[in-house]
C-alpha positions as CSV (number, residue, x, y, z in Angstrom):
1,M,-4.1,32.3,-42.2
2,K,-4.8,28.9,-43.7
3,K,-1.2,28.3,-44.1
4,V,-0.3,29.8,-40.8
5,I,-2.7,27.1,-38.9
6,F,-2.1,24.2,-41.3
7,A,1.9,24.5,-40.6
8,L,1.0,25.3,-36.6
9,A,-1.2,21.6,-37.6
10,I,1.6,20.2,-38.6
11,L,4.0,21.2,-36.2
12,A,2.1,19.8,-33.5
13,F,1.3,16.5,-35.4
14,S,5.1,15.7,-35.9
15,T,6.1,16.9,-32.1
16,F,3.5,14.6,-30.9
17,S,4.9,12.4,-32.6
18,L,8.0,12.0,-31.8
19,V,7.9,12.8,-28.7
20,S,5.4,9.4,-28.4
21,C,8.4,7.3,-30.1
22,R,10.8,7.5,-27.6
23,E,11.7,4.6,-25.6
24,T,11.8,5.0,-22.3
25,K,15.1,2.9,-20.4
26,E,13.1,0.6,-17.5
27,K,15.6,0.1,-14.4
28,T,14.7,-3.5,-12.8
29,I,15.6,-3.5,-8.9
30,V,16.5,-7.0,-7.4
31,I,16.2,-7.3,-4.1
32,E,17.9,-10.1,-1.7
33,K,16.7,-10.5,1.6
34,E,18.6,-13.5,3.7
35,V,16.7,-15.5,5.8
36,K,18.2,-16.3,9.3
37,E,18.4,-19.8,9.6
38,E,19.0,-20.0,13.4
39,A,15.1,-18.4,14.0
40,K,13.7,-21.4,11.4
41,E,15.6,-24.4,13.7
42,E,14.8,-22.6,17.1
43,K,12.1,-24.3,18.9
44,G,9.6,-22.7,20.9
45,I,9.0,-22.8,24.9
46,L,5.7,-25.1,24.1
47,E,8.2,-27.3,21.7
48,R,10.8,-27.9,24.0
49,A,8.1,-28.5,26.8
50,G,6.3,-31.1,24.9
51,E,9.1,-33.1,24.2
52,K,10.4,-33.3,27.5
53,A,6.8,-34.8,28.2
54,D,6.7,-37.0,25.8
55,K,10.4,-37.8,26.9
56,E,9.4,-38.6,30.9
57,V,6.4,-40.6,29.0
58,N,7.9,-42.7,27.1
59,E,10.7,-43.8,29.9
60,E,7.3,-44.4,32.4
61,I,6.2,-46.4,29.5
62,D,9.2,-48.7,29.1
63,K,9.3,-49.1,32.9
64,K,5.7,-50.9,32.6
65,I,6.9,-53.0,29.4
66,E,9.7,-54.4,31.2
67,E,7.7,-55.2,34.5
68,I,4.7,-56.7,32.3
69,G,7.1,-58.3,30.4
70,D,7.5,-59.7,26.7
71,D,4.0,-61.8,26.0
72,N,6.4,-63.6,22.5
């Protein structure tokens, strides 16, 4: 009986030692995402409105500067 238990113990120990030493294959997955550059370059409605307002204000300022004249 001792020999059977001893044989099973050795068999179990050798089985676990062989299984735990296996190398697992790791897969590396690379995901590339394309970013649309159009979305980055597009300006929002507020930015376009702000630029239009800035342009109009700059024109008015230029007109007033021409009316006043150059001090130098």
